[in-house]
C-alpha positions as CSV (number, residue, x, y, z in Angstrom):
1,X,-9.8,36.0,-3.0
2,X,-7.4,33.7,-4.9
3,X,-6.5,30.5,-3.1
4,X,-2.9,30.1,-2.1
5,X,-1.6,26.9,-3.7
6,X,2.1,27.8,-3.4
7,X,3.0,28.7,0.2
8,X,4.5,25.7,2.1
9,X,3.6,25.1,5.7
10,X,6.1,26.3,8.3
11,X,7.4,25.1,10.6
12,X,7.2,21.4,9.7
13,X,8.1,18.6,12.1
14,X,10.7,16.6,10.3
15,X,10.4,13.4,12.4
16,X,8.3,11.3,10.1
17,X,7.9,8.4,12.5
18,X,6.2,10.7,15.0
19,X,3.7,11.9,12.4
20,X,2.5,8.8,10.5
21,X,-0.9,8.6,12.2
22,X,-2.4,5.2,11.5
23,X,0.6,4.1,9.4
24,X,3.0,4.2,12.4
25,X,2.6,0.5,13.3
26,X,3.5,-0.6,9.8
27,X,7.0,1.0,9.9
28,X,9.9,-1.5,9.8
29,X,10.8,-4.7,8.1
30,X,8.2,-7.5,8.4
31,X,7.7,-11.1,7.4
32,X,4.5,-13.1,7.1
33,X,4.2,-16.8,6.1
34,X,0.5,-17.2,6.1
35,X,-0.3,-15.5,2.8
36,X,-3.1,-16.8,0.6
37,X,-3.6,-15.8,-3.0
38,X,-6.8,-16.7,-5.0
39,X,-6.0,-16.1,-8.6
40,X,-7.7,-16.8,-12.0
41,X,-6.7,-19.8,-14.1
42,X,-8.3,-21.3,-17.3
43,X,-9.7,-24.1,-15.2
44,X,-11.0,-21.8,-12.5
45,X,-9.8,-20.1,-9.3
46,X,-6.6,-21.4,-7.8
47,X,-5.4,-21.0,-4.3
48,X,-1.7,-20.4,-3.6
49,X,0.1,-20.0,-0.3
50,X,2.9,-17.5,-0.1
51,X,5.6,-16.0,2.1
52,X,6.1,-12.3,2.2
53,X,8.8,-9.9,3.2
54,X,8.0,-6.2,3.2
55,X,10.2,-3.3,4.1
56,X,8.5,0.0,5.0
57,X,10.9,2.9,5.7
58,X,10.0,6.5,6.6
59,X,10.7,9.3,4.0
60,X,11.2,13.0,4.7
61,X,8.0,15.1,4.9
62,X,6.7,16.0,1.5
63,X,4.9,19.3,0.6
64,X,2.8,20.2,-2.4
65,X,2.5,23.9,-1.7
66,X,0.4,24.0,1.5
67,X,-0.3,20.2,1.4
68,X,1.8,18.2,3.9
69,X,2.3,14.5,3.6
70,X,4.2,11.9,5.8
71,X,5.0,8.5,4.4
72,X,6.7,5.2,4.2
73,X,8.5,3.9,1.1
74,X,8.0,0.1,0.7
75,X,9.2,-2.9,-1.1
76,X,7.4,-6.2,-1.0
77,X,8.9,-9.5,-2.1
78,X,6.8,-12.7,-2.2
79,X,7.7,-16.3,-2.9
80,X,5.9,-19.6,-2.7
81,X,6.9,-21.6,0.4
82,X,10.3,-23.3,0.1
83,X,10.8,-21.6,-3.2
84,X,13.5,-19.0,-4.3
85,X,11.8,-17.8,-7.4
86,X,9.9,-14.5,-7.1
87,X,6.2,-15.0,-7.1
88,X,5.3,-11.3,-6.8
89,X,7.0,-8.0,-6.0
90,X,5.7,-4.5,-5.6
91,X,7.0,-1.0,-4.8
92,X,5.3,2.2,-3.8
93,X,4.4,4.5,-0.9
94,X,2.0,4.6,2.0
95,X,1.2,8.3,2.7
96,X,-0.7,10.1,5.5
97,X,-2.2,13.6,5.2
98,X,-2.8,14.8,8.7
99,X,-4.9,17.8,7.7
100,X,-7.6,15.7,6.0
101,X,-7.2,12.3,7.6
102,X,-6.4,10.7,4.3
103,X,-4.4,7.5,3.8
104,X,-2.9,6.9,0.4
105,X,-1.4,3.8,-1.1
106,X,0.5,3.7,-4.3
107,X,1.6,0.5,-6.0
108,X,3.6,-0.5,-9.0
109,X,4.1,-4.1,-10.1
110,X,6.3,-5.4,-12.9
111,X,3.4,-6.6,-15.0
112,X,2.8,-3.2,-16.4
113,X,0.4,-1.8,-13.9
114,X,0.2,1.1,-11.4
115,X,-2.6,2.2,-9.0
116,X,-3.3,4.7,-6.3
117,X,-5.9,3.9,-3.6
118,X,-7.1,6.2,-0.8
119,X,-9.4,6.2,2.2
120,X,-10.1,8.1,5.4
121,X,-8.9,7.3,8.9
122,X,-8.3,8.8,12.3
123,X,-4.7,9.2,13.5
124,X,-5.2,6.3,16.0
125,X,-7.2,4.0,13.7
126,X,-6.5,0.3,14.0
127,X,-8.5,-0.5,10.8
128,X,-8.8,1.4,7.5
129,X,-9.9,0.6,4.0
130,X,-8.6,2.1,0.7
131,X,-10.0,1.9,-2.8
132,X,-8.9,2.7,-6.4
133,X,-11.2,2.6,-9.4
134,X,-10.3,2.5,-13.0
135,X,-11.4,5.5,-15.0
136,X,-11.2,8.1,-12.2
137,X,-8.9,11.1,-12.5
138,X,-7.8,10.6,-8.9
139,X,-7.4,7.3,-6.9
140,X,-7.2,5.4,-10.2
141,X,-5.7,2.4,-12.0
142,X,-3.6,2.3,-15.1
143,X,-2.6,-0.9,-17.0
144,X,-0.5,-1.8,-20.0
145,X,-2.5,-2.9,-23.2
146,X,-2.4,-6.6,-22.6
147,X,-3.7,-6.5,-19.1
148,X,-6.2,-3.9,-20.1
149,X,-7.6,-6.3,-22.7
150,X,-7.2,-9.7,-21.1
151,X,-7.4,-9.0,-17.3
152,X,-8.8,-5.5,-16.9
153,X,-8.6,-4.3,-13.3
154,X,-11.8,-2.3,-12.5
155,X,-11.4,-1.9,-8.7
156,X,-8.7,-2.4,-6.1
157,X,-9.6,-2.5,-2.4
158,X,-7.2,-3.1,0.5
159,X,-8.2,-3.4,4.2
160,X,-5.6,-3.1,6.8
161,X,-5.9,-4.2,10.5
162,X,-3.5,-3.3,13.3
163,X,-3.6,-6.1,15.9
164,X,-3.4,-5.7,19.7
165,X,-0.2,-7.7,19.8
166,X,1.6,-5.3,17.4
167,X,1.3,-7.4,14.3
168,X,-0.8,-6.3,11.3
169,X,-2.6,-7.9,8.5
170,X,-4.3,-7.0,5.2
171,X,-6.9,-8.3,2.8
172,X,-6.9,-7.2,-0.9
173,X,-9.6,-7.6,-3.5
174,X,-8.5,-6.9,-7.1
175,X,-11.6,-7.0,-9.2
176,X,-10.8,-8.3,-12.8
177,X,-12.9,-8.3,-15.9
178,X,-11.4,-11.2,-17.7
179,X,-11.6,-11.6,-21.5
180,X,-14.4,-14.0,-22.4
181,X,-16.0,-14.0,-19.0
182,X,-19.2,-12.1,-18.1
183,X,-18.9,-12.0,-14.3
184,X,-16.0,-10.1,-12.7
185,X,-13.4,-12.2,-10.9
186,X,-12.3,-11.3,-7.4
187,X,-8.5,-11.9,-7.2
188,X,-7.9,-11.9,-3.5
189,X,-4.8,-11.8,-1.3
190,X,-4.4,-11.8,2.5
191,X,-1.6,-12.1,4.9
192,X,-0.6,-11.6,8.5
193,X,2.7,-9.8,9.1
194,X,3.6,-11.3,12.4
195,X,7.4,-11.3,12.5
196,X,9.2,-8.0,12.8
197,X,12.7,-8.5,11.4
198,X,13.9,-4.9,12.0
199,X,12.9,-1.5,13.3
200,X,12.5,1.3,10.8
201,X,15.4,3.6,10.0
202,X,14.6,7.3,10.8
203,X,14.1,9.5,7.8
204,X,17.2,11.5,6.7
205,X,16.1,14.8,8.2
206,X,15.2,13.2,11.5
207,X,18.6,11.5,11.8
208,X,20.1,15.0,12.4
209,X,17.8,15.8,15.3
210,X,19.4,16.1,18.7
211,X,18.8,13.1,20.9
């Protein structure tokens, strides 16, 4: 029997906020001022504090044939404390696949790099870990030529924790193989998103639901 890879699920609940599983607490606009970045420099690792604003808004349900995904579109903007200049920015999606209990995280940064990490979680999980590895056909990492040569990312791991008070935090480990160095460098970032600036805006289809 041929597997059906075309027929979309029906009916589909169009209220994304009600179907985000473990991603639901992330939805909204958040700020965190306790960020810490440990990055590589010629003289060795350097610590840098940072302030982060991240907006996570629900998108309409997405289908790939029978596959159904719910998600958040996000934009992250980071500065150094008391500084206007952008220190880091990032765009992408957080996605939840209810049928398989899979969380996906895509990221694109304006350094010429993209990645897609994934991991498993229960719908009510308060902690989950996602990973991407260079060279894999799925859940991989792709870099432009300079980064691939000078600061090659071999692995990316992000751990998310939902706290009892409604805040959430993350820890990232970007493993780099730096030109001229034998040992891999662990470029780490962590922050606590403890100020909710705004509630999420319902996805377009959900805005038309009767209240």
